[in-house]
N, CA, C and O atoms as a DFTB+ gen file, in Angstrom:
492 C
 N C O
     1  1      30.287      -5.276       3.018
     2  2      29.608      -4.267       3.775
     3  2      28.371      -4.940       4.422
     4  3      27.558      -5.566       3.743
     5  1      28.264      -4.787       5.761
     6  2      27.164      -5.475       6.514
     7  2      25.872      -4.675       6.418
     8  3      25.895      -3.468       6.179
     9  1      24.751      -5.352       6.607
    10  2      23.464      -4.750       6.668
    11  2      23.227      -4.233       7.993
    12  3      23.365      -4.987       8.955
    13  1      22.872      -2.984       8.156
    14  2      22.503      -2.362       9.442
    15  2      21.212      -2.949       9.921
    16  3      20.201      -2.801       9.235
    17  1      21.177      -3.619      11.074
    18  2      20.021      -4.288      11.646
    19  2      18.864      -3.264      11.786
    20  3      17.721      -3.583      11.458
    21  1      19.151      -2.074      12.256
    22  2      18.106      -1.136      12.539
    23  2      17.589      -0.501      11.225
    24  3      16.556       0.167      11.260
    25  1      18.217      -0.669      10.151
    26  2      17.765      -0.076       8.873
    27  2      16.439      -0.699       8.403
    28  3      15.721      -0.080       7.619
    29  1      16.100      -1.919       8.871
    30  2      14.879      -2.531       8.444
    31  2      13.634      -1.971       9.162
    32  3      12.501      -2.179       8.727
    33  1      13.889      -1.230      10.314
    34  2      12.793      -0.640      11.051
    35  2      12.441       0.713      10.415
    36  3      13.240       1.649      10.449
    37  1      11.294       0.799       9.866
    38  2      10.811       2.014       9.277
    39  2       9.864       2.767      10.175
    40  3       9.046       2.157      10.862
    41  1       9.957       4.056      10.183
    42  2       8.985       4.852      10.931
    43  2       7.628       4.839      10.281
    44  3       7.476       5.201       9.115
    45  1       6.678       4.433      11.020
    46  2       5.297       4.478      10.464
    47  2       4.806       5.911      10.488
    48  3       5.073       6.665      11.423
    49  1       4.094       6.264       9.453
    50  2       3.505       7.546       9.335
    51  2       2.141       7.572      10.084
    52  3       1.320       6.673       9.903
    53  1       1.918       8.577      10.896
    54  2       0.672       8.726      11.549
    55  2       0.054      10.117      11.205
    56  3       0.635      11.160      11.504
    57  1      -1.096      10.089      10.592
    58  2      -1.819      11.276      10.264
    59  2      -2.621      11.673      11.486
    60  3      -3.261      10.830      12.114
    61  1      -2.593      12.911      11.815
    62  2      -3.329      13.407      13.018
    63  2      -4.250      14.526      12.614
    64  3      -3.848      15.491      11.965
    65  1      -5.550      14.370      13.029
    66  2      -6.520      15.443      12.791
    67  2      -7.349      15.641      14.104
    68  3      -7.437      14.778      14.977
    69  1      -7.912      16.800      14.147
    70  2      -8.773      17.122      15.333
    71  2     -10.188      17.365      14.779
    72  3     -10.376      18.072      13.789
    73  1     -11.210      16.731      15.479
    74  2     -12.575      16.834      15.073
    75  2     -13.321      17.190      16.319
    76  3     -13.538      16.315      17.158
    77  1     -13.738      18.451      16.497
    78  2     -14.572      18.885      17.594
    79  2     -14.080      18.383      18.983
    80  3     -14.840      17.821      19.771
    81  1     -12.747      18.623      19.240
    82  2     -12.183      18.305      20.480
    83  2     -11.741      16.802      20.608
    84  3     -11.269      16.373      21.661
    85  1     -11.909      16.047      19.529
    86  2     -11.445      14.640      19.508
    87  2     -10.227      14.508      18.591
    88  3     -10.231      15.008      17.466
    89  1      -9.206      13.843      19.072
    90  2      -8.025      13.620      18.203
    91  2      -8.235      12.333      17.438
    92  3      -8.616      11.307      18.003
    93  1      -7.985      12.402      16.159
    94  2      -8.098      11.200      15.348
    95  2      -6.714      10.846      14.782
    96  3      -6.165      11.610      13.988
    97  1      -6.160       9.729      15.170
    98  2      -4.895       9.226      14.712
    99  2      -5.089       8.178      13.705
   100  3      -5.830       7.223      13.937
   101  1      -4.424       8.318      12.537
   102  2      -4.560       7.345      11.451
   103  2      -3.210       6.847      11.080
   104  3      -2.485       7.508      10.336
   105  1      -2.830       5.637      11.604
   106  2      -1.549       5.014      11.202
   107  2      -1.668       4.581       9.742
   108  3      -2.743       4.184       9.293
   109  1      -0.550       4.660       9.000
   110  2      -0.519       4.262       7.617
   111  2       0.443       3.095       7.518
   112  3       1.649       3.241       7.715
   113  1      -0.123       1.913       7.203
   114  2       0.786       0.732       7.042
   115  2       0.503      -0.317       8.113
   116  3      -0.420      -0.160       8.913
   117  1       1.295      -1.380       8.128
   118  2       1.202      -2.473       9.051
   119  2       1.604      -2.010      10.455
   120  3       2.636      -1.365      10.636
   121  1       0.791      -2.342      11.420
   122  2       1.070      -1.994      12.821
   123  2       1.904      -3.136      13.425
   124  3       1.413      -3.953      14.204
   125  1       3.190      -3.152      13.029
   126  2       4.078      -4.289      13.361
   127  2       5.432      -3.727      13.911
   128  3       5.692      -2.526      13.836
   129  1       6.252      -4.608      14.447
   130  2       7.503      -4.128      14.920
   131  2       8.380      -3.624      13.777
   132  3       9.108      -2.641      13.920
   133  1       8.297      -4.309      12.651
   134  2       9.097      -3.891      11.492
   135  2       8.664      -2.493      10.986
   136  3       9.492      -1.716      10.510
   137  1       7.371      -2.194      11.098
   138  2       6.891      -0.945      10.603
   139  2       6.963       0.168      11.650
   140  3       6.581       1.304      11.365
   141  1       7.442      -0.137      12.844
   142  2       7.591       0.908      13.870
   143  2       6.331       1.244      14.604
   144  3       5.958       2.413      14.699
   145  1       5.653       0.221      15.137
   146  2       4.370       0.408      15.788
   147  2       4.452       1.303      16.989
   148  3       3.428       1.866      17.376
   149  1       5.602       1.477      17.610
   150  2       5.733       2.278      18.802
   151  2       5.447       3.759      18.544
   152  3       5.144       4.507      19.474
   153  1       5.544       4.175      17.294
   154  2       5.192       5.555      16.964
   155  2       3.775       5.909      17.343
   156  3       3.513       7.053      17.714
   157  1       2.864       4.984      17.265
   158  2       1.455       5.266      17.621
   159  2       1.329       5.652      19.073
   160  3       0.642       6.626      19.379
   161  1       1.958       4.936      19.979
   162  2       1.902       5.217      21.407
   163  2       2.540       6.568      21.689
   164  3       2.067       7.286      22.570
   165  1       3.620       6.950      20.958
   166  2       4.275       8.234      21.134
   167  2       3.243       9.350      20.806
   168  3       3.161      10.343      21.528
   169  1       2.498       9.187      19.770
   170  2       1.428      10.189      19.429
   171  2       0.387      10.272      20.500
   172  3      -0.082      11.364      20.820
   173  1       0.008       9.146      21.069
   174  2      -0.973       9.141      22.145
   175  2      -0.442       9.975      23.361
   176  3      -1.128      10.843      23.900
   177  1       0.794       9.660      23.743
   178  2       1.423      10.395      24.876
   179  2       1.445      11.892      24.629
   180  3       1.200      12.706      25.519
   181  1       1.750      12.219      23.377
   182  2       1.826      13.708      22.976
   183  2       0.414      14.311      23.101
   184  3       0.266      15.419      23.616
   185  1      -0.596      13.612      22.650
   186  2      -1.968      14.121      22.727
   187  2      -2.377      14.256      24.200
   188  3      -2.938      15.278      24.594
   189  1      -2.092      13.213      25.024
   190  2      -2.476      13.309      26.408
   191  2      -1.734      14.415      27.100
   192  3      -2.296      15.052      27.991
   193  1      -0.483      14.680      26.731
   194  2       0.309      15.766      27.311
   195  2      -0.240      17.096      26.981
   196  3       0.007      18.057      27.709
   197  1      -0.996      17.210      25.886
   198  2      -1.638      18.418      25.457
   199  2      -3.020      18.588      26.015
   200  3      -3.702      19.572      25.726
   201  1      -3.436      17.639      26.810
   202  2      -4.761      17.681      27.419
   203  2      -5.886      17.055      26.570
   204  3      -7.069      17.178      26.886
   205  1      -5.476      16.381      25.485
   206  2      -6.486      15.707      24.647
   207  2      -6.587      14.231      24.984
   208  3      -5.709      13.443      24.633
   209  1      -7.675      13.856      25.676
   210  2      -7.788      12.458      26.121
   211  2      -8.990      11.734      25.438
   212  3      -9.325      10.628      25.863
   213  1      -9.614      12.281      24.456
   214  2     -10.592      11.623      23.636
   215  2      -9.948      11.322      22.311
   216  3      -9.703      12.242      21.531
   217  1      -9.663      10.071      22.027
   218  2      -8.839       9.666      20.891
   219  2      -9.491       8.582      20.084
   220  3     -10.018       7.616      20.636
   221  1      -9.458       8.737      18.749
   222  2      -9.901       7.732      17.844
   223  2      -8.694       7.168      17.066
   224  3      -7.861       7.942      16.595
   225  1      -8.591       5.867      16.929
   226  2      -7.648       5.279      16.069
   227  2      -8.359       4.873      14.783
   228  3      -9.110       3.898      14.767
   229  1      -8.128       5.603      13.727
   230  2      -8.660       5.286      12.389
   231  2      -7.785       4.218      11.781
   232  3      -6.709       4.544      11.279
   233  1      -8.177       2.979      11.796
   234  2      -7.330       1.885      11.384
   235  2      -7.674       1.424       9.916
   236  3      -7.418       0.280       9.542
   237  1      -8.244       2.329       9.133
   238  2      -8.617       1.968       7.747
   239  2      -7.403       1.717       6.906
   240  3      -7.531       1.013       5.905
   241  1      -6.221       2.234       7.221
   242  2      -5.022       2.026       6.375
   243  2      -4.031       1.019       7.105
   244  3      -2.837       0.979       6.805
   245  1      -4.572       0.244       8.038
   246  2      -3.732      -0.790       8.796
   247  2      -4.204      -2.146       8.342
   248  3      -5.182      -2.642       8.901
   249  1      -3.571      -2.795       7.350
   250  2      -3.996      -4.077       6.917
   251  2      -3.660      -5.285       7.824
   252  3      -4.195      -6.382       7.669
   253  1      -2.756      -5.024       8.765
   254  2      -2.189      -6.159       9.605
   255  2      -1.618      -5.561      10.873
   256  3      -1.097      -4.446      10.851
   257  1      -1.709      -6.287      11.984
   258  2      -1.008      -5.934      13.208
   259  2      -0.501      -7.178      13.844
   260  3      -1.137      -8.226      13.729
   261  1       0.653      -7.113      14.533
   262  2       1.253      -8.200      15.198
   263  2       1.220      -7.947      16.716
   264  3       0.547      -7.024      17.176
   265  1       1.937      -8.756      17.479
   266  2       1.881      -8.582      18.981
   267  2       2.398      -7.192      19.409
   268  3       1.936      -6.633      20.404
   269  1       3.349      -6.649      18.655
   270  2       3.829      -5.286      18.978
   271  2       2.707      -4.259      18.759
   272  3       2.511      -3.376      19.594
   273  1       1.997      -4.361      17.684
   274  2       0.882      -3.495      17.402
   275  2      -0.229      -3.627      18.456
   276  3      -0.773      -2.631      18.932
   277  1      -0.540      -4.842      18.796
   278  2      -1.537      -5.119      19.896
   279  2      -1.108      -4.495      21.149
   280  3      -1.919      -3.882      21.843
   281  1       0.196      -4.624      21.497
   282  2       0.726      -4.059      22.696
   283  2       0.605      -2.556      22.702
   284  3       0.317      -1.967      23.744
   285  1       0.819      -1.911      21.553
   286  2       0.772      -0.501      21.464
   287  2      -0.662       0.022      21.633
   288  3      -0.887       1.057      22.261
   289  1      -1.601      -0.695      21.074
   290  2      -2.994      -0.342      21.232
   291  2      -3.416      -0.485      22.761
   292  3      -4.077       0.387      23.326
   293  1      -3.017      -1.561      23.339
   294  2      -3.360      -1.803      24.754
   295  2      -2.662      -0.729      25.665
   296  3      -3.268      -0.201      26.597
   297  1      -1.402      -0.442      25.364
   298  2      -0.702       0.571      26.160
   299  2      -1.355       1.971      26.007
   300  3      -1.500       2.746      26.952
   301  1      -1.723       2.216      24.768
   302  2      -2.509       3.497      24.484
   303  2      -3.810       3.526      25.288
   304  3      -4.100       4.506      25.974
   305  1      -4.583       2.454      25.201
   306  2      -5.813       2.342      25.911
   307  2      -5.654       2.584      27.348
   308  3      -6.408       3.357      27.939
   309  1      -4.648       1.919      27.967
   310  2      -4.336       2.071      29.427
   311  2      -4.042       3.529      29.762
   312  3      -4.608       4.096      30.696
   313  1      -3.147       4.119      28.979
   314  2      -2.741       5.543      29.262
   315  2      -3.906       6.453      29.145
   316  3      -4.050       7.361      29.963
   317  1      -4.788       6.254      28.126
   318  2      -5.969       7.085      27.923
   319  2      -6.930       6.896      29.106
   320  3      -7.443       7.883      29.632
   321  1      -7.181       5.672      29.529
   322  2      -8.019       5.386      30.656
   323  2      -7.504       6.113      31.935
   324  3      -8.278       6.702      32.689
   325  1      -6.215       6.046      32.133
   326  2      -5.626       6.710      33.354
   327  2      -5.799       8.163      33.353
   328  3      -5.810       8.799      34.407
   329  1      -5.940       8.730      32.162
   330  2      -6.212      10.178      32.059
   331  2      -7.687      10.536      32.043
   332  3      -8.067      11.667      31.739
   333  1      -8.517       9.542      32.378
   334  2     -10.001       9.724      32.400
   335  2     -10.531       9.974      30.999
   336  3     -11.573      10.607      30.832
   337  1      -9.812       9.476      29.977
   338  2     -10.263       9.651      28.614
   339  2     -10.879       8.390      28.058
   340  3     -11.194       7.443      28.779
   341  1     -11.044       8.412      26.707
   342  2     -11.650       7.242      26.086
   343  2     -11.010       7.070      24.712
   344  3     -10.677       8.039      24.029
   345  1     -10.845       5.759      24.319
   346  2     -10.268       5.435      23.043
   347  2     -11.389       4.633      22.281
   348  3     -12.059       3.754      22.825
   349  1     -11.528       5.024      20.961
   350  2     -12.458       4.289      20.101
   351  2     -11.661       3.869      18.846
   352  3     -10.894       4.666      18.306
   353  1     -11.845       2.630      18.391
   354  2     -11.188       2.095      17.210
   355  2     -12.255       2.222      16.090
   356  3     -13.430       1.900      16.272
   357  1     -11.778       2.708      14.931
   358  2     -12.699       2.908      13.819
   359  2     -12.103       2.307      12.531
   360  3     -10.890       2.225      12.335
   361  1     -13.055       1.892      11.664
   362  2     -12.693       1.480      10.288
   363  2     -11.632       0.355      10.239
   364  3     -10.633       0.445       9.525
   365  1     -11.888      -0.686      11.016
   366  2     -10.906      -1.815      11.050
   367  2     -10.937      -2.627       9.724
   368  3     -11.995      -2.961       9.191
   369  1      -9.750      -2.911       9.245
   370  2      -9.610      -3.852       8.090
   371  2      -9.922      -5.282       8.570
   372  3      -9.745      -5.592       9.748
   373  1     -10.364      -6.111       7.696
   374  2     -10.793      -7.479       8.085
   375  2      -9.726      -8.304       8.847
   376  3     -10.047      -8.994       9.815
   377  1      -8.504      -8.226       8.416
   378  2      -7.446      -9.004       9.174
   379  2      -7.175      -8.420      10.561
   380  3      -6.976      -9.144      11.537
   381  1      -7.175      -7.093      10.612
   382  2      -6.980      -6.413      11.923
   383  2      -8.146      -6.799      12.866
   384  3      -7.915      -7.138      14.026
   385  1      -9.371      -6.746      12.370
   386  2     -10.495      -7.118      13.179
   387  2     -10.397      -8.637      13.608
   388  3     -10.718      -8.985      14.744
   389  1      -9.976      -9.459      12.730
   390  2      -9.836     -10.858      13.026
   391  2      -8.828     -11.124      14.143
   392  3      -9.065     -11.931      15.042
   393  1      -7.692     -10.418      14.059
   394  2      -6.632     -10.571      15.085
   395  2      -7.193     -10.114      16.454
   396  3      -6.937     -10.767      17.465
   397  1      -7.914      -9.058      16.492
   398  2      -8.468      -8.566      17.739
   399  2      -9.498      -9.565      18.294
   400  3      -9.573      -9.797      19.500
   401  1     -10.261     -10.129      17.412
   402  2     -11.301     -11.139      17.865
   403  2     -10.627     -12.423      18.347
   404  3     -11.016     -12.966      19.381
   405  1      -9.635     -12.914      17.625
   406  2      -8.902     -14.107      17.995
   407  2      -8.237     -13.953      19.371
   408  3      -8.207     -14.888      20.171
   409  1      -7.701     -12.737      19.628
   410  2      -7.038     -12.515      20.944
   411  2      -8.013     -12.127      22.010
   412  3      -7.623     -11.876      23.150
   413  1      -9.315     -12.070      21.652
   414  2     -10.386     -11.696      22.579
   415  2     -10.253     -10.277      23.103
   416  3     -10.723      -9.965      24.197
   417  1      -9.611      -9.416      22.318
   418  2      -9.499      -8.044      22.714
   419  2     -10.561      -7.124      22.037
   420  3     -10.733      -5.976      22.448
   421  1     -11.255      -7.627      21.020
   422  2     -12.214      -6.895      20.343
   423  2     -13.328      -6.320      21.251
   424  3     -13.799      -5.195      21.085
   425  1     -13.703      -7.154      22.198
   426  2     -14.821      -6.737      23.108
   427  2     -14.312      -5.731      24.146
   428  3     -15.117      -5.056      24.788
   429  1     -13.036      -5.623      24.316
   430  2     -12.429      -4.645      25.250
   431  2     -12.570      -3.195      24.748
   432  3     -12.593      -2.259      25.548
   433  1     -12.660      -3.026      23.474
   434  2     -12.687      -1.699      22.882
   435  2     -14.054      -1.322      22.374
   436  3     -14.871      -2.187      22.057
   437  1     -14.307      -0.003      22.295
   438  2     -15.405       0.514      21.538
   439  2     -14.968       0.510      20.106
   440  3     -13.935       1.103      19.794
   441  1     -15.684      -0.118      19.222
   442  2     -15.308      -0.238      17.786
   443  2     -16.477       0.295      16.942
   444  3     -17.632      -0.075      17.148
   445  1     -16.144       1.166      15.994
   446  2     -17.171       1.672      15.069
   447  2     -16.791       1.416      13.654
   448  3     -15.616       1.200      13.358
   449  1     -17.741       1.432      12.773
   450  2     -17.468       1.221      11.351
   451  2     -16.825       2.448      10.636
   452  3     -16.099       2.305       9.651
   453  1     -17.123       3.644      11.171
   454  2     -16.570       4.868      10.550
   455  2     -15.947       5.802      11.557
   456  3     -16.221       5.699      12.753
   457  1     -15.110       6.716      11.091
   458  2     -14.553       7.684      11.978
   459  2     -15.613       8.645      12.499
   460  3     -15.569       9.068      13.654
   461  1     -16.558       8.982      11.645
   462  2     -17.688       9.872      12.096
   463  2     -18.422       9.303      13.251
   464  3     -18.722      10.025      14.202
   465  1     -18.745       7.957      13.215
   466  2     -19.377       7.302      14.336
   467  2     -18.546       7.336      15.551
   468  3     -19.072       7.505      16.651
   469  1     -17.220       7.180      15.405
   470  2     -16.255       7.177      16.536
   471  2     -16.236       8.574      17.153
   472  3     -16.294       8.706      18.375
   473  1     -16.156       9.606      16.337
   474  2     -16.130      10.944      16.883
   475  2     -17.436      11.216      17.669
   476  3     -17.394      11.782      18.761
   477  1     -18.537      10.829      17.134
   478  2     -19.842      11.083      17.725
   479  2     -19.910      10.297      19.084
   480  3     -20.499      10.787      20.048
   481  1     -19.298       9.069      19.144
   482  2     -19.286       8.337      20.347
   483  2     -18.499       9.016      21.488
   484  3     -18.692       8.741      22.672
   485  1     -17.613       9.909      21.060
   486  2     -16.741      10.585      22.092
   487  2     -17.240      11.950      22.454
   488  3     -16.606      12.614      23.275
   489  1     -18.356      12.428      21.889
   490  2     -18.824      13.773      22.199
   491  2     -19.576      13.783      23.515
   492  3     -20.050      14.833      23.948
């Protein structure tokens, strides 16, 4: 019996909360192709479609991201910018922060230590 190639791709869980008109998306797990990073962008598109263009990515539960995860964050950032919105990254894990710094993307984003600071930055 063969192993189904697509069986290794797991859907990442994304917790979604609203704080004073700001959508907070919290991915749970690695933001990688194997973990299904594209789910994050799908949530952003859904939020934008509902008229919510102020979005926080709470990355406290994301220990690692790969090029797919980086691509999803950039795609999300671009879509949010096109809708005249703003994206703030909050609560980055050390390895996630390191990847963004190595790729020189860290300076591209507004980054805060906490979700509360991120929400306040979007008010």
